[in-house]
C-alpha positions in Angstrom: 88.1 72.1 122.6 87.6 73.5 126.1 84.9 71.8 128.2 82.8 73.4 130.9 80.2 71.9 133.2 78.8 72.4 136.7 78.7 71.3 140.3 81.3 70.1 142.8 81.4 66.6 141.4 84.4 65.8 139.3 82.0 64.2 136.8 80.4 67.6 136.3 82.6 70.6 137.1 81.3 74.2 136.7 79.7 75.7 133.5 80.4 79.0 131.7 76.9 80.4 131.4 78.2 83.2 129.3 79.2 81.0 126.4 77.3 81.4 123.1 74.3 79.1 122.5 71.7 78.9 119.8 68.1 78.2 120.7 66.6 76.6 117.6 63.1 75.4 116.3 61.5 78.2 118.3 59.0 80.6 116.5 60.1 84.2 116.4 57.4 86.2 114.7 57.0 84.9 111.1 60.1 82.7 111.2 61.9 80.2 113.3 65.4 81.5 113.0 67.8 80.4 115.7 68.6 83.0 118.3 72.3 83.1 119.3 72.8 84.4 122.8 74.4 83.4 126.1 73.7 80.0 127.4 72.0 81.5 130.5 69.7 83.7 128.4 68.9 80.8 126.0 67.9 78.6 129.0 65.7 81.4 130.4 64.0 81.8 127.0 63.3 78.1 126.8 61.8 78.2 130.3 59.3 80.8 129.1 58.0 78.7 126.1 54.8 76.8 126.1 55.0 73.0 126.3 54.7 72.2 122.5 57.5 74.7 121.7 59.7 73.4 124.5 59.3 69.9 123.1 60.5 71.0 119.6 63.4 73.3 120.8 67.0 72.4 120.3 69.8 74.2 122.2 73.2 74.0 120.6 76.2 75.1 122.7 79.3 77.0 121.5 81.4 74.1 122.9 80.6 70.8 124.7 80.0 70.6 128.4 80.6 67.7 130.7 77.4 66.5 132.3 77.6 63.6 134.7 80.6 62.2 132.9 79.2 62.6 129.4 80.3 65.3 126.9 77.3 67.1 125.4 77.1 69.9 122.9 73.4 69.9 122.1 70.2 69.4 124.2 66.7 69.0 122.9 63.2 69.2 124.2 62.8 68.4 127.9 66.4 67.5 128.3 67.0 71.3 128.4 65.1 71.2 131.7 68.2 69.8 133.3 70.0 73.1 132.5 67.1 75.1 133.9 67.6 73.4 137.3 71.4 74.0 137.2 71.0 77.6 136.1 68.7 78.2 139.1 71.3 76.7 141.5 74.0 78.8 139.9 72.0 82.0 140.2 71.1 81.2 143.8 74.8 80.8 144.6 75.9 84.1 143.2 
């Protein structure tokens, strides 16, 4: 398994925002089917949700990433907010 992460810190190297990710437990019309898209697009979609839907959301990554020394393959609820912040930093640095 290849790991990706972000930042200059050895505990959190850079992340592949183009990897596949599924945003789950989010209503889509009459269903709550998971949407599979890029990690960046999934994080942006989560950011646009209202608070109750953000709390219920689950973001599952194509492969695990290294975050502050921990390997993580799934985020839930407000823990996804940590990715929102990192995505903003990544986009600002482009």
